[in-house]
Residue frames as qw, qx, qy, qz and C-alpha x, y, z in Angstrom:
[[0.788, -0.383, 0.054, -0.479, 118.25, 95.74, 92.01],
 [0.215, -0.455, 0.849, -0.162, 119.84, 93.16, 94.28],
 [0.464, 0.040, -0.832, -0.300, 119.22, 89.49, 93.55],
 [0.777, -0.423, -0.301, -0.356, 116.76, 87.24, 95.38],
 [0.815, -0.160, -0.412, 0.375, 119.57, 85.57, 97.32],
 [0.306, 0.240, -0.265, 0.882, 121.11, 88.93, 98.27],
 [0.412, -0.470, -0.069, -0.778, 117.74, 90.32, 99.45],
 [0.852, -0.385, -0.300, -0.189, 116.88, 87.23, 101.50],
 [0.725, 0.012, -0.403, 0.558, 120.41, 87.00, 102.92],
 [0.080, 0.364, -0.223, 0.901, 120.39, 90.61, 104.10],
 [0.623, -0.449, -0.095, -0.633, 116.99, 90.12, 105.70],
 [0.896, -0.199, -0.395, 0.040, 118.04, 86.78, 107.23],
 [0.455, 0.294, -0.468, 0.698, 121.01, 88.43, 108.95],
 [0.292, -0.337, 0.290, -0.847, 118.44, 90.02, 111.29],
 [0.838, -0.123, 0.065, -0.527, 116.56, 86.73, 111.74],
 [0.470, 0.353, -0.807, 0.052, 118.77, 83.84, 112.83],
 [0.247, -0.100, 0.793, -0.548, 117.06, 82.94, 116.12],
 [0.136, -0.255, -0.899, -0.330, 114.36, 80.31, 115.42],
 [0.039, -0.601, -0.664, 0.443, 112.00, 81.98, 117.90],
 [0.096, 0.527, -0.088, -0.840, 112.24, 85.20, 115.91],
 [0.163, 0.069, -0.765, -0.619, 111.53, 83.33, 112.69],
 [0.104, -0.413, -0.904, 0.047, 108.53, 81.65, 114.35],
 [0.049, 0.628, 0.406, -0.662, 107.11, 84.99, 115.47],
 [0.128, 0.385, -0.397, -0.823, 107.51, 86.25, 111.91],
 [0.066, -0.165, -0.921, -0.348, 105.47, 83.33, 110.58],
 [0.080, -0.670, -0.716, 0.182, 102.54, 84.78, 112.54],
 [0.127, -0.696, -0.179, 0.683, 103.29, 88.49, 112.83],
 [0.091, -0.247, 0.497, 0.827, 104.23, 89.30, 109.22],
 [0.053, -0.379, -0.803, -0.457, 101.03, 87.88, 107.68],
 [0.156, -0.729, -0.589, 0.313, 98.98, 89.69, 110.34],
 [0.137, -0.602, 0.057, 0.784, 100.65, 93.01, 109.53],
 [0.071, -0.043, 0.681, 0.727, 100.38, 92.41, 105.82],
 [0.084, -0.548, -0.805, -0.212, 96.66, 91.61, 106.06],
 [0.168, -0.723, -0.398, 0.539, 96.11, 94.63, 108.30],
 [0.094, -0.423, 0.291, 0.853, 97.67, 96.95, 105.73],
 [0.021, -0.194, -0.792, -0.579, 95.60, 95.39, 102.95],
 [0.124, -0.668, -0.727, 0.100, 92.39, 95.81, 104.97],
 [0.158, -0.710, -0.203, 0.655, 93.17, 99.42, 105.84],
 [0.042, -0.368, 0.445, 0.815, 94.13, 100.31, 102.26],
 [0.120, 0.319, 0.884, 0.320, 90.97, 98.67, 100.87],
 [0.039, 0.872, 0.480, -0.085, 88.99, 101.85, 101.50],
 [0.593, 0.454, 0.230, -0.624, 88.06, 104.01, 99.70],
 [0.584, 0.194, 0.728, 0.302, 87.10, 102.12, 96.55],
 [0.251, 0.552, -0.244, -0.757, 87.29, 103.92, 93.22],
 [0.701, 0.317, 0.639, 0.004, 85.26, 102.22, 90.49],
 [0.155, 0.598, -0.437, -0.653, 86.71, 102.60, 87.00],
 [0.487, 0.254, -0.677, -0.489, 85.03, 100.81, 84.13],
 [0.867, -0.247, -0.233, -0.364, 83.17, 98.60, 86.58],
 [0.766, 0.061, -0.513, 0.382, 86.40, 97.49, 88.32],
 [0.507, -0.859, -0.067, -0.025, 86.92, 98.33, 91.99],
 [0.617, 0.436, -0.318, 0.572, 90.34, 99.94, 92.51],
 [0.568, -0.820, -0.071, 0.011, 91.91, 100.65, 95.86],
 [0.003, -0.835, 0.539, -0.115, 95.26, 101.67, 97.26],
 [0.718, -0.300, 0.624, -0.070, 95.59, 98.05, 98.46],
 [0.847, 0.436, 0.295, 0.071, 95.28, 96.83, 94.87],
 [0.400, 0.876, -0.225, 0.147, 97.82, 99.38, 93.58],
 [0.282, -0.710, 0.629, -0.143, 100.37, 98.56, 96.29],
 [0.830, -0.069, 0.549, -0.076, 99.71, 94.84, 95.89],
 [0.792, 0.591, 0.115, 0.099, 100.37, 95.00, 92.15],
 [0.190, 0.877, -0.407, 0.171, 103.54, 97.05, 92.62],
 [0.498, -0.536, 0.667, -0.142, 104.88, 94.57, 95.19],
 [0.893, 0.195, 0.405, -0.031, 103.97, 91.65, 92.91],
 [0.606, 0.769, -0.164, 0.118, 106.01, 93.20, 90.11],
 [0.133, -0.772, 0.589, -0.198, 108.94, 93.48, 92.54],
 [0.727, -0.245, 0.627, -0.135, 108.57, 89.81, 93.55],
 [0.860, 0.462, 0.217, 0.005, 108.30, 88.67, 89.92],
 [0.386, 0.840, -0.354, 0.145, 111.49, 90.58, 89.08],
 [0.361, -0.619, 0.672, -0.187, 113.27, 88.81, 91.95],
 [0.149, -0.134, 0.978, 0.059, 112.08, 85.29, 91.13],
 [0.476, -0.075, -0.535, -0.694, 109.28, 83.86, 88.98],
 [0.518, -0.269, -0.812, 0.015, 108.33, 81.00, 91.33],
 [0.221, -0.348, -0.562, 0.717, 108.28, 83.17, 94.45],
 [0.177, 0.076, -0.141, -0.971, 106.50, 85.86, 92.44],
 [0.497, -0.230, -0.671, -0.500, 103.67, 83.48, 91.54],
 [0.474, -0.364, -0.745, 0.297, 103.34, 82.29, 95.15],
 [0.131, -0.285, -0.332, 0.890, 103.36, 85.84, 96.53],
 [0.287, -0.059, -0.359, -0.886, 100.81, 86.94, 93.91],
 [0.518, -0.346, -0.747, -0.232, 98.48, 84.17, 95.09],
 [0.381, -0.387, -0.598, 0.590, 98.94, 85.21, 98.73],
 [0.002, 0.182, 0.049, -0.982, 98.34, 88.86, 97.86],
 [0.369, -0.202, -0.579, -0.698, 95.26, 88.00, 95.78],
 [0.494, -0.441, -0.746, 0.071, 93.78, 86.11, 98.74],
 [0.285, -0.381, -0.408, 0.779, 94.57, 89.02, 101.07],
 [0.123, 0.000, -0.242, -0.963, 93.02, 91.49, 98.62],
 [0.450, -0.368, -0.693, -0.427, 89.81, 89.42, 98.65],
 [0.474, -0.496, -0.619, 0.383, 89.77, 89.42, 102.46],
 [0.200, -0.229, -0.123, 0.945, 90.62, 93.13, 102.51],
 [0.238, -0.196, -0.446, -0.840, 87.80, 93.93, 100.12],
 [0.507, -0.489, -0.698, -0.129, 85.39, 91.95, 102.27],
 [0.440, -0.430, -0.468, 0.634, 86.63, 93.71, 105.44],
 [0.074, -0.083, 0.077, 0.991, 86.35, 97.13, 103.83],
 [0.336, -0.337, -0.581, -0.660, 82.72, 96.38, 102.89],
 [0.448, -0.495, -0.703, 0.247, 81.83, 95.89, 106.56],
 [0.225, -0.946, -0.235, -0.015, 80.99, 98.67, 108.99],
 [0.260, 0.814, -0.319, 0.410, 83.56, 101.38, 109.55],
 [0.560, -0.645, 0.441, -0.275, 84.08, 100.18, 113.12],
 [0.956, -0.027, 0.286, 0.063, 84.75, 96.60, 111.98],
 [0.693, 0.641, -0.064, 0.323, 87.04, 97.77, 109.16],
 [0.045, 0.819, -0.387, 0.421, 89.11, 99.99, 111.46],
 [0.675, -0.538, 0.437, -0.251, 89.19, 97.65, 114.44],
 [0.967, 0.093, 0.204, 0.118, 90.20, 94.61, 112.38],
 [0.614, 0.670, -0.138, 0.394, 92.86, 96.54, 110.48],
 [0.090, -0.781, 0.413, -0.461, 94.30, 98.37, 113.46],
 [0.816, -0.419, 0.329, -0.223, 93.95, 95.33, 115.74],
 [0.953, 0.205, 0.072, 0.211, 95.82, 93.02, 113.36],
 [0.434, 0.743, -0.235, 0.452, 98.48, 95.68, 112.81],
 [0.317, -0.737, 0.420, -0.424, 99.14, 96.29, 116.51],
 [0.891, -0.282, 0.336, -0.117, 99.07, 92.62, 117.55],
 [0.877, 0.416, -0.020, 0.241, 101.25, 91.67, 114.57],
 [0.288, 0.756, -0.352, 0.471, 103.87, 94.26, 115.54],
 [0.587, -0.617, 0.414, -0.322, 103.82, 93.18, 119.19],
 [0.976, -0.004, 0.209, 0.053, 104.53, 89.62, 118.04],
 [0.672, 0.624, -0.144, 0.372, 107.32, 90.91, 115.79],
 [0.051, -0.802, 0.392, -0.448, 108.93, 92.90, 118.59],
 [0.823, -0.419, 0.353, -0.152, 108.88, 89.86, 120.87],
 [0.933, 0.267, 0.088, 0.226, 110.76, 87.96, 118.17],
 [0.441, 0.718, -0.230, 0.487, 113.32, 90.73, 117.82],
 [0.495, -0.726, 0.364, -0.308, 113.75, 90.74, 121.61],
 [0.945, -0.147, 0.281, 0.078, 114.76, 87.07, 121.33],
 [0.755, 0.538, 0.028, 0.373, 117.01, 87.93, 118.40],
 [0.526, -0.597, -0.024, 0.605, 118.66, 90.82, 120.19],
 [0.284, -0.013, 0.409, 0.867, 118.52, 92.91, 117.00],
 [0.344, 0.455, 0.152, -0.808, 116.30, 95.62, 115.58],
 [0.727, 0.494, 0.465, -0.103, 114.00, 94.83, 112.64],
 [0.604, 0.075, 0.454, 0.650, 115.71, 94.79, 109.22],
 [0.246, 0.783, 0.421, 0.386, 113.57, 97.60, 107.79],
 [0.341, -0.889, -0.052, 0.302, 115.14, 100.06, 110.27],
 [0.419, -0.495, 0.464, 0.604, 118.36, 99.87, 108.24],
 [0.006, 0.084, -0.695, -0.714, 116.76, 99.26, 104.83],
 [0.534, 0.207, 0.262, -0.777, 113.12, 100.11, 104.13],
 [0.584, 0.232, -0.635, -0.450, 112.98, 97.40, 101.42],
 [0.053, 0.074, -0.942, 0.323, 112.83, 94.98, 104.37],
 [0.507, 0.210, 0.413, -0.726, 109.11, 95.81, 104.58],
 [0.750, 0.380, -0.262, -0.474, 108.64, 94.10, 101.20],
 [0.427, 0.369, -0.825, 0.045, 111.17, 91.34, 101.82],
 [0.358, -0.209, 0.711, -0.568, 109.57, 90.29, 105.14],
 [0.823, 0.183, 0.242, -0.481, 106.58, 88.52, 103.55],
 [0.730, 0.501, -0.454, -0.103, 108.87, 86.89, 100.99],
 [0.074, 0.462, -0.808, 0.359, 111.17, 85.73, 103.80],
 [0.613, -0.071, 0.578, -0.534, 108.20, 84.12, 105.56],
 [0.869, 0.370, -0.047, -0.326, 107.17, 82.34, 102.36],
 [0.516, 0.564, -0.638, 0.097, 110.76, 81.21, 101.78],
 [0.195, -0.379, 0.787, -0.446, 111.10, 79.90, 105.36],
 [0.798, 0.093, 0.382, -0.457, 107.91, 77.86, 104.99],
 [0.806, 0.506, -0.267, -0.150, 109.25, 76.48, 101.73],
 [0.226, 0.571, -0.749, 0.249, 112.61, 75.69, 103.31],
 [0.496, -0.226, 0.689, -0.478, 110.84, 73.80, 106.11],
 [0.862, 0.284, 0.260, -0.330, 109.06, 71.75, 103.43],
 [0.705, -0.163, 0.556, 0.409, 112.34, 70.96, 101.70],
 [0.539, 0.751, 0.328, 0.191, 111.81, 73.36, 98.80],
 [0.290, 0.911, -0.117, 0.268, 114.30, 75.73, 97.18],
 [0.828, -0.445, 0.022, 0.339, 117.33, 74.24, 98.91],
 [0.597, 0.360, 0.088, 0.712, 119.58, 76.20, 96.55],
 [0.101, -0.775, -0.046, -0.622, 118.18, 79.44, 97.95],
 [0.744, -0.663, -0.048, -0.068, 118.30, 78.16, 101.54],
 [0.847, -0.124, 0.018, 0.516, 121.96, 77.18, 101.17],
 [0.375, 0.528, 0.061, 0.760, 122.85, 80.57, 99.66],
 [0.360, -0.798, -0.054, -0.480, 121.06, 82.40, 102.49],
 [0.838, -0.535, 0.000, 0.105, 122.72, 80.26, 105.17],
 [0.753, 0.151, 0.012, 0.640, 126.12, 80.74, 103.54],
 [0.183, 0.599, 0.033, 0.779, 125.66, 84.50, 103.62],
 [0.431, -0.665, 0.050, -0.608, 123.77, 84.98, 106.90],
 [0.029, -0.320, 0.861, -0.393, 124.91, 81.94, 108.84],
 [0.336, -0.266, -0.896, -0.118, 122.83, 79.09, 110.22],
 [0.526, -0.625, -0.173, -0.550, 119.71, 79.52, 112.31],
 [0.497, 0.012, -0.700, 0.513, 120.66, 79.37, 115.98],
 [0.453, -0.782, -0.411, -0.117, 119.13, 80.17, 119.35],
 [0.182, 0.567, -0.360, 0.718, 120.48, 83.07, 121.38],
 [0.670, -0.560, -0.474, 0.111, 120.70, 82.52, 125.12],
 [0.468, -0.800, -0.098, 0.361, 121.44, 85.51, 127.32],
 [0.111, 0.911, -0.269, -0.292, 123.25, 87.36, 124.55],
 [0.180, -0.467, 0.813, 0.296, 125.29, 84.35, 123.41],
 [0.703, 0.258, -0.438, -0.497, 124.63, 81.85, 120.66],
 [0.599, -0.251, 0.735, -0.195, 123.85, 78.25, 121.52]]
């Protein structure tokens, strides 16, 4: 398995335009929540515990994040736990609400993402490496942390590998 810095650097190579990063701060959580909501039905109750595909996927992704980095793993586990709670609530609503909220968030989130990649002038990272679907939420968390002055060692490693964040204007970098 590639290291945290290698994973974030590869993902960052597709995300150097600040407008693309900004769209990801909105679009990625929307898509992530949409998937959690949609995978929160059906519920299988085992030993009094509600189990869903959302829970199984969430736990698998948490293991992946913990293997990459303990601190990011804890933060991502908290985010996923909150999304699982929202997903469980959404799945308990009417079928129309459950489907419309899940599909609506998914579609709008991807539209926002595609606008960002239009600015970037590059396809999404997961097109070349499907692991980008798991790294995207971690990238968003890392970018928020970087903006708050956290994990500068990781930020510097990512910038050294992927280059600095810059704005593209008409196909050229400014």
